[in-house]
C-alpha positions in Angstrom: -6.8 -47.4 -19.7 -7.8 -44.5 -22.0 -4.7 -42.3 -21.4 -1.3 -42.3 -20.0 0.4 -39.1 -19.1 4.2 -38.9 -18.7 5.1 -36.3 -16.1 3.0 -34.9 -13.2 4.1 -31.2 -13.3 1.6 -28.5 -14.1 1.0 -29.5 -17.7 0.6 -33.2 -16.9 -1.8 -32.5 -13.9 -3.9 -30.2 -15.9 -4.1 -32.7 -18.8 -5.2 -35.3 -16.3 -7.8 -32.9 -14.8 -9.2 -32.2 -18.2 -9.4 -35.8 -19.4 -11.0 -36.9 -16.2 -13.6 -34.1 -16.5 -14.4 -35.5 -20.0 -14.9 -39.0 -18.7 -11.6 -40.7 -19.6 -9.6 -43.0 -17.3 -6.0 -41.8 -16.9 -2.7 -42.9 -15.4 0.2 -40.5 -14.7 3.8 -41.6 -14.4 6.2 -39.3 -12.6 10.0 -39.9 -12.3 10.4 -37.6 -9.3 9.7 -38.3 -5.7 6.9 -35.9 -5.7 4.5 -34.4 -8.2 5.0 -30.8 -9.4 8.1 -30.7 -11.6 9.4 -27.1 -11.2 6.6 -26.4 -8.7 9.3 -27.5 -6.3 9.6 -26.9 -2.5 12.3 -28.3 -0.3 12.4 -28.6 3.4 15.6 -27.0 4.9 16.6 -27.7 8.5 14.1 -27.3 11.3 11.1 -25.5 10.1 12.6 -24.2 6.9 11.1 -24.3 3.4 12.4 -23.0 0.1 10.7 -22.8 -3.3 13.6 -23.6 -5.5 11.9 -23.9 -8.9 9.0 -21.7 -9.9 8.9 -18.8 -7.4 5.4 -17.4 -8.2 2.9 -17.3 -11.1 1.0 -14.5 -12.8 -2.4 -14.6 -14.5 -3.1 -13.2 -18.0 -5.9 -15.5 -19.1 -9.5 -15.8 -18.0 -9.1 -19.6 -17.8 -6.4 -19.5 -15.2 -8.1 -16.6 -13.4 -11.2 -18.8 -12.9 -9.1 -21.4 -11.2 -7.1 -18.9 -9.2 -10.4 -17.3 -7.9 -11.3 -20.8 -6.6 -7.8 -21.3 -5.0 -8.1 -17.9 -3.3 -11.4 -18.9 -1.9 -9.9 -22.1 -0.6 -7.0 -20.1 0.9 -4.5 -22.1 -1.1 -2.8 -19.2 -2.9 -2.2 -15.6 -2.0 -0.8 -12.5 -3.6 2.8 -12.2 -2.6 3.5 -8.9 -4.5 3.0 -7.0 -7.7 6.6 -6.5 -8.7 10.2 -6.6 -7.3 13.0 -4.3 -6.6 15.9 -4.5 -9.0 18.3 -3.9 -6.1 18.6 -0.2 -6.6 17.3 2.5 -4.4 14.3 3.1 -6.6 11.8 0.3 -6.6 11.0 -1.3 -9.9 7.6 -0.5 -11.3 5.0 -3.2 -11.3 3.3 -4.3 -14.5 -0.2 -4.6 -13.0 -0.1 -8.4 -12.6 -0.3 -9.9 -9.1 2.4 -12.5 -8.3 0.7 -15.4 -6.6 2.4 -17.8 -4.2 1.1 -20.9 -2.4 0.7 -21.4 1.3 3.2 -24.1 2.2 5.2 -23.6 -0.9 4.6 -23.9 -4.7 4.6 -27.7 -4.5 1.5 -27.5 -2.3 -0.4 -26.3 -5.4 0.7 -29.4 -7.4 -0.2 -31.7 -4.6 -3.6 -30.1 -4.5 -4.2 -30.7 -8.2 -2.9 -34.3 -7.8 -5.6 -35.3 -5.3 -7.6 -38.3 -6.4 -5.5 -38.8 -9.5 -3.8 -42.2 -10.1 -0.1 -41.4 -10.2 3.0 -43.7 -10.1 5.6 -41.7 -8.3 9.4 -42.2 -8.6 9.1 -44.2 -11.8 11.1 -43.5 -14.9 9.5 -44.5 -18.3 12.1 -46.9 -19.9 10.1 -48.5 -22.7 7.4 -47.1 -25.0 5.9 -48.7 -28.1 2.9 -48.0 -30.3 0.6 -51.0 -31.1 -2.7 -51.7 -32.6 -4.6 -50.7 -29.5 -2.6 -47.5 -28.7 0.5 -47.5 -26.5 2.4 -49.9 -24.3 4.8 -48.4 -21.7 7.2 -49.9 -19.2 8.8 -48.2 -16.2 11.9 -48.5 -14.1 10.1 -50.8 -11.6 9.1 -53.2 -14.3 5.4 -52.2 -14.4 3.7 -52.3 -17.8 1.0 -49.9 -18.8 -1.3 -50.0 -21.8 -3.5 -47.1 -23.1 -5.3 -45.8 -26.1 -3.6 -42.4 -26.0 -0.5 -40.8 -24.6 0.5 -37.3 -23.4 4.1 -36.5 -23.0 4.9 -33.5 -20.8 8.7 -33.8 -19.9 11.0 -31.1 -21.5 10.8 -31.7 -25.2 14.5 -32.8 -25.6 13.9 -35.5 -23.0 10.6 -36.6 -24.7 12.3 -36.8 -28.1 15.3 -38.8 -26.6 12.8 -41.3 -25.1 11.1 -41.8 -28.4 14.4 -42.1 -30.3 15.8 -44.6 -27.7 12.8 -46.9 -28.4 13.0 -46.6 -32.2 9.9 -44.4 -32.6 10.1 -42.0 -35.5 7.9 -38.9 -35.8 6.8 -37.4 -39.1 9.4 -34.9 -40.4 7.3 -31.8 -39.8 6.5 -32.7 -36.2 10.1 -33.8 -35.4 11.4 -30.5 -36.9 8.9 -28.4 -35.0 9.8 -30.0 -31.7 13.6 -29.8 -32.3 13.2 -26.0 -32.7 12.2 -25.7 -29.0 15.1 -24.5 -26.9 15.5 -24.3 -23.1 17.8 -22.4 -20.8 19.3 -23.9 -17.7 19.3 -22.5 -14.2 21.8 -22.9 -11.3 19.8 -22.4 -8.0 21.1 -21.8 -4.5 19.2 -22.6 -1.3 20.9 -20.7 1.5 20.3 -21.2 5.2 20.9 -17.9 7.0 21.8 -17.3 10.6 20.6 -13.8 11.5 18.3 -11.5 9.5 17.9 -10.2 6.0 17.2 -6.8 4.6 15.6 -7.6 1.2 13.3 -5.0 -0.2 9.6 -5.7 0.4 7.9 -8.0 -0.2 11.1 -10.1 0.1 12.8 -10.4 -3.3 15.1 -8.8 -5.8 14.9 -9.4 -9.6 17.6 -8.0 -11.8 17.9 -9.5 -15.2 21.2 -7.7 -15.9 23.0 -9.7 -13.1 24.5 -13.2 -13.3 22.3 -14.1 -10.3 19.1 -12.3 -11.2 16.8 -13.6 -8.5 17.2 -13.5 -4.7 14.2 -14.2 -2.5 13.6 -14.6 1.3 11.3 -17.6 1.8 10.6 -16.4 5.3 9.4 -13.0 4.2 7.4 -14.7 1.5 5.5 -16.4 4.3 6.3 -20.1 3.6 9.3 -20.7 5.9 9.6 -20.4 9.7 13.3 -19.7 9.4 15.5 -17.5 7.2 16.1 -19.4 4.0 17.0 -17.6 0.7 16.6 -18.9 -2.9 18.9 -17.6 -5.5 18.7 -18.2 -9.3 21.4 -17.6 -11.9 20.4 -16.5 -15.4 20.4 -18.9 -18.4 23.6 -17.5 -19.9 25.6 -17.8 -16.7 24.1 -21.1 -15.9 25.0 -22.6 -19.3 28.6 -21.2 -19.2 29.1 -22.6 -15.7 27.1 -25.8 -15.7 30.1 -28.0 -15.4 32.2 -25.7 -13.2 33.3 -26.9 -9.7 30.4 -26.7 -7.3 32.4 -24.5 -4.9 32.8 -21.9 -7.6 29.1 -21.9 -8.4 28.1 -21.6 -4.8 30.6 -18.7 -4.3 28.8 -16.8 -7.1 25.4 -17.5 -5.8 26.3 -16.5 -2.2 27.9 -13.3 -3.4 24.5 -12.2 -4.6 22.9 -12.9 -1.3 25.7 -11.3 0.9 24.6 -7.6 0.3 21.2 -8.4 1.9 22.4 -9.9 5.1 21.9 -7.9 8.2 24.9 -6.9 10.2 26.3 -10.0 11.9 24.3 -12.4 9.8 25.9 -15.1 7.8 25.2 -17.9 5.4 25.7 -21.2 7.3 24.9 -23.6 4.5 24.1 -23.6 0.8 22.6 -26.4 -1.4 23.1 -26.3 -5.1 20.2 -27.4 -7.4 20.6 -27.6 -11.1 17.6 -27.2 -13.5 18.8 -28.2 -16.9 15.5 -27.3 -18.6 14.4 -24.3 -16.5 13.0 -21.8 -19.0 11.8 -22.2 -22.5 13.8 -19.7 -24.8 12.3 -20.8 -28.1 8.7 -22.0 -27.9 6.1 -23.7 -30.1 3.3 -21.4 -31.2 0.4 -23.8 -30.5 -0.7 -24.9 -27.0 0.2 -28.5 -27.7 1.2 -30.8 -30.6 -0.7 -33.8 -31.8 1.7 -36.1 -33.6 0.7 -37.3 -37.0 1.0 -40.9 -38.2 1.0 -42.6 -34.7 -1.7 -43.6 -32.2 -2.9 -40.6 -30.3 0.2 -38.8 -29.0 0.2 -35.2 -27.7 3.2 -33.1 -26.5 2.6 -30.4 -23.9 4.4 -28.3 -21.4 5.5 -24.6 -20.7 7.4 -24.6 -24.1 4.1 -24.5 -25.9 1.8 -21.6 -26.6 4.5 -19.0 -26.7 4.0 -18.0 -23.1 6.4 -19.8 -20.9 5.8 -19.5 -17.2 3.5 -21.5 -15.0 0.5 -20.2 -16.9 1.9 -21.6 -20.1 2.2 -25.1 -18.7 -1.3 -24.8 -17.2 -3.0 -23.8 -20.5 -0.9 -26.3 -22.5 -2.0 -29.1 -20.2 -5.7 -28.2 -20.6 -5.2 -28.0 -24.5 -3.4 -31.4 -24.5 -6.3 -33.0 -22.5 -8.9 -31.7 -24.8 -6.9 -32.6 -28.0 -6.4 -36.2 -26.8 -10.0 -36.5 -25.7 -11.1 -35.4 -29.1 -8.7 -37.8 -30.8 -9.9 -40.7 -28.7 -13.5 -39.8 -29.4 
């Protein structure tokens, strides 16, 4: 095997696409039950769907625009809107960037990118060691993998913890650069609604001054047959309340949804989802990092390139694939 990629989120999938296009054999290992990472969509009740990670993506680079044009032609993605209300009477001004969503939910985009890739799902990497030929990995099912190169796309704190657990030391400069990366958490609510909603068109409110800054109607978005709302708390509130009783967290999330319920409507059920590494707050300037002093090892993800967002992970994955391909060459 030429390359192993840990993580099948956007960065891992694009690293795999890039390496395969350059003629290398690849294996992805994903700890979740599905590909996508924060491109996450959950089934809720009968006919309900909720995007509970990334809610949309924007395009600021020609590279991503080329792919998006292809996805639009395939009717995979669509423009959901160009900006959101902040909850006040006056609609927030757009910034000129379309907000793209995916038919069937954001996870459908990840599944599209994962087609024809060799991916081990629901496998946690437990062992990792460098050797003369590259890398040897073991997963939670006892499977052993060997490759010449390695791409690590989990959140950087988790990637560093895995290396430390297995006694692998990075060079001081690389270790310090990676340790400077910081993430903010997110407490997320998935709310089943009986009755209707009155969220401003096209179905979402975004107010960064509020504890719960995001409220979105997945039915108005066009992915759910029933009324299901997603709410996101900001990083500060999420950090301060991470260990709070679930009932207290749910109460805060539901209080942000209540003003948008139609008369007589009610929240009949709320699921709480916790994203520990939701948003990169301190990023690495380069699109990826090639570790020095080890067999080819590249770190990638949305915390690289200074962009954050889905597009940051997309571009970081492409960069990581090219950097590893060059190193293997």
